[in-house]
C-alpha positions in Angstrom: 0.6 19.5 15.1 1.7 22.2 12.6 5.2 22.5 11.2 5.0 26.3 11.5 4.5 28.7 14.3 2.5 31.8 13.4 4.0 35.2 14.0 0.7 36.8 12.8 -2.1 37.7 15.1 -4.6 35.9 12.8 -4.2 32.7 10.8 -7.3 32.6 8.6 -7.5 28.9 8.1 -5.0 26.1 8.8 -5.7 22.3 8.9 -3.3 19.5 9.5 -4.6 16.9 7.1 -2.2 14.1 7.9 0.7 13.6 10.3 2.5 10.3 10.9 6.1 9.1 11.2 7.6 12.4 10.3 5.2 13.0 7.3 3.1 16.2 7.6 0.4 17.2 5.1 -1.1 20.7 5.8 -3.6 23.0 4.2 -3.4 26.8 4.6 -5.7 29.6 3.4 -5.4 33.4 4.0 -8.9 34.8 3.8 -7.9 38.1 5.4 -6.5 41.3 4.0 -3.1 41.1 5.6 -0.2 38.7 4.8 0.4 35.9 7.3 3.9 35.1 8.4 4.9 31.7 9.6 8.2 30.6 11.1 9.6 27.4 9.5 12.8 25.4 9.3 14.4 23.6 6.4 15.9 20.5 7.9 18.7 18.4 6.5 16.8 15.1 6.6 13.5 16.3 5.2 12.1 17.2 1.8 9.5 20.0 1.6 6.9 20.5 -1.0 4.9 23.8 -1.4 1.9 23.6 -3.7 0.6 27.1 -4.6 -3.0 26.7 -5.6 -4.1 30.3 -5.6 -2.5 33.7 -4.9 1.2 34.1 -4.0 3.4 32.6 -1.3 6.9 33.9 -0.5 9.7 32.0 1.2 12.0 34.4 3.1 15.6 33.1 3.5 17.1 36.3 5.0 17.5 38.7 2.0 16.7 36.0 -0.5 13.0 35.6 -1.4 11.6 32.7 -3.3 8.1 33.2 -4.7 5.5 30.5 -5.3 2.8 31.7 -7.6 -0.6 30.2 -8.4 -0.5 26.7 -9.8 3.2 26.3 -9.1 5.2 23.9 -7.0 8.4 24.4 -5.1 10.5 21.4 -4.0 13.2 22.0 -1.3 15.9 19.8 0.0 19.3 20.8 1.6 21.3 18.1 3.3 24.3 20.5 3.8 22.8 22.8 6.4 19.6 23.7 8.1 17.9 27.0 7.6 15.3 29.0 9.6 13.0 30.9 7.2 9.7 32.6 7.1 6.7 31.7 4.9 4.6 34.7 3.8 1.0 33.8 2.7 -0.5 36.8 1.0 -4.2 37.6 1.1 -6.5 35.3 -1.0 -3.9 32.6 -1.1 -4.3 28.8 -0.8 -1.2 26.8 0.0 -0.7 23.1 0.6 2.5 21.9 2.2 3.9 18.4 2.4 7.0 17.6 4.5 8.4 14.1 4.4 11.6 12.6 5.7 14.0 11.7 2.8 14.1 8.0 3.8 10.3 7.8 3.7 10.2 9.5 0.3 12.9 7.3 -1.2 11.1 4.1 -0.1 8.4 5.1 -2.6 10.9 4.5 -5.4 12.2 1.1 -4.2 11.0 -1.7 -2.0 14.5 -2.1 -0.5 15.3 -0.7 2.9 17.7 2.2 2.8 20.7 2.7 5.1 20.5 5.4 7.7 20.5 8.6 5.7 22.8 11.5 6.7 24.6 14.4 5.0 27.6 12.1 4.7 25.7 10.0 2.1 23.9 12.8 0.2 25.7 16.0 -0.7 23.6 17.8 -3.2 20.9 20.3 -2.5 17.8 20.5 -4.6 15.7 23.7 -5.0 13.3 23.2 -7.8 10.3 25.1 -9.1 7.9 23.9 -11.7 4.4 24.5 -13.0 1.6 22.4 -11.4 0.2 19.8 -13.7 -3.6 19.8 -13.9 -3.8 16.3 -12.4 -2.1 17.6 -9.2 -4.3 20.7 -9.1 -7.5 18.6 -9.5 -6.3 16.3 -6.7 -5.5 19.1 -4.2 -8.5 21.6 -4.8 -11.1 19.2 -3.3 -9.1 19.3 0.0 -10.6 22.7 0.6 -14.2 21.6 0.3 -14.6 17.9 1.1 -16.0 16.8 4.4 -14.6 13.5 5.6 -16.0 11.2 8.2 -13.6 11.1 11.2 -13.4 7.3 11.1 -11.8 7.3 7.6 -10.1 10.7 7.7 -6.6 9.3 8.4 -6.8 6.8 5.6 -8.3 9.3 3.1 -5.6 11.9 3.6 -2.8 9.3 3.5 -4.2 8.1 0.2 -4.2 11.7 -1.0 -0.6 12.1 0.1 0.5 9.0 -1.9 -1.5 10.3 -4.9 0.1 13.7 -4.9 3.7 12.4 -4.5 3.0 9.8 -7.3 1.7 12.4 -9.7 4.6 14.8 -8.9 7.2 12.3 -9.8 5.4 10.7 -12.7 4.8 14.1 -14.5 5.8 13.2 -18.1 5.8 16.9 -19.0 8.6 17.7 -16.6 12.2 17.8 -17.9 13.5 16.1 -14.8 13.6 12.4 -14.3 11.4 10.8 -11.6 13.9 10.1 -8.9 14.9 13.5 -7.4 18.6 12.4 -7.1 18.8 12.0 -10.9 18.3 15.8 -11.1 22.0 16.0 -10.1 24.1 15.8 -13.2 27.0 14.3 -11.3 24.9 11.5 -9.9 23.4 10.8 -13.3 26.9 10.7 -14.8 28.1 8.2 -12.2 25.1 5.9 -12.7 25.8 5.9 -16.5 29.4 5.2 -15.7 28.4 2.3 -13.5 26.4 0.8 -16.4 29.4 1.0 -18.7 31.6 -0.7 -16.1 29.0 -3.4 -15.8 29.0 -4.0 -19.5 32.8 -4.0 -19.8 33.2 -6.4 -16.9 30.1 -8.5 -17.7 32.2 -11.7 -17.9 33.1 -11.3 -14.2 30.9 -8.4 -13.0 31.7 -6.5 -9.8 29.3 -6.8 -6.8 27.0 -3.9 -6.3 29.1 -2.7 -3.3 32.2 -2.8 -5.5 30.4 -1.0 -8.4 29.2 1.7 -6.0 32.8 2.2 -4.7 34.1 2.4 -8.3 31.9 5.3 -9.2 31.9 6.9 -5.7 28.2 7.0 -4.8 26.2 5.2 -2.0 24.8 1.8 -2.9 21.2 2.9 -2.4 21.6 5.8 -4.8 23.2 3.6 -7.4 20.4 0.9 -7.0 17.4 3.2 -7.0 18.9 5.5 -9.6 19.9 2.7 -11.9 16.4 1.2 -11.7 14.8 4.5 -12.5 17.1 5.3 -15.4 17.2 1.9 -17.1 13.9 0.3 -16.0 15.6 -2.7 -14.3 17.6 -3.6 -11.3 21.4 -3.8 -11.6 21.2 -7.6 -11.3 18.3 -7.8 -13.8 20.1 -5.6 -16.3 23.4 -7.6 -16.1 21.5 -10.9 -16.3 19.6 -9.8 -19.4 22.8 -8.6 -21.1 24.6 -11.9 -20.3 21.6 -14.0 -21.3 21.5 -12.1 -24.7 25.2 -12.8 -25.3 24.6 -16.5 -24.4 21.7 -16.8 -26.8 23.4 -15.0 -29.6 26.4 -17.2 -29.2 24.3 -20.3 -29.3 22.4 -19.1 -32.4 25.6 -18.3 -34.2 26.9 -21.8 -33.5 23.7 -23.6 -34.5 23.4 -21.5 -37.7 26.6 -23.1 -39.0 25.9 -26.3 -41.0 25.1 -28.6 -38.1 24.0 -32.1 -39.2 23.1 -33.4 -35.7 20.5 -32.2 -33.2 22.0 -30.2 -30.4 20.7 -30.1 -26.8 21.1 -26.6 -25.2 21.9 -26.7 -21.5 20.5 -23.5 -20.1 22.2 -22.2 -17.0 20.2 -20.7 -14.1 20.4 -17.0 -13.3 22.4 -17.8 -10.2 24.9 -19.8 -12.3 25.3 -16.8 -14.6 25.7 -14.1 -11.9 26.1 -15.8 -8.5 28.0 -13.2 -6.5 26.0 -10.2 -8.0 22.7 -11.9 -6.9 24.0 -12.7 -3.5 24.8 -9.0 -3.1 21.1 -8.2 -3.7 19.6 -6.2 -6.5 
């Protein structure tokens, strides 16, 4: 089932590659000599990717037009309001679209289940354009040529979907960080603020829920953003910091002229940060 309805008399070539649980992966090609217009909707709970492989695609939001040129990617997310718009696929254009619910996308960054997502939790819109890395281009181009056995078609295209999303967010040449929420400077600032609070109150650290309240962002944004930014969970980061202080303290004491052997009693992680662990990572 397509995410678009065509207002053109002729759609040269459209294939729904993969559709499951709100995820839709589609391939479009205009082989004609006239533009193709498709009606579409930008929904609050869904992220939309547009991969321009060849030619030019235009997104019409009333008087505002956003162009997607060859070998470029557009990323759209607006939790504040829904928009009806039109997609214009010009002649000799190849376009891949990927629509995915925000909750499904964010689970690719963390194994933890997310709370029900709504505009109350996420208040920033993201409209992002960037050049397509060659790794993504080489992944998508074969989708116009390859013939897949029906018995493995679903698995193959699901694998391609995962590959494309992984490549998009692991693009080291991009200026943005991997997690899309870290593109928002306010969220980034709050996560850094949470780290400073954690260090300042390391002796008696707040729970993750308390930490999220202190910096005024949802817990799941704090947890996933913190892990993306610092390469560790909040619990793991705090534990490493506290462990380092403990070891440094012990080394300082043992470095003083001690004449007798000393037995170091090592506390368990739960002993070090019990309430933080119980609050999950």
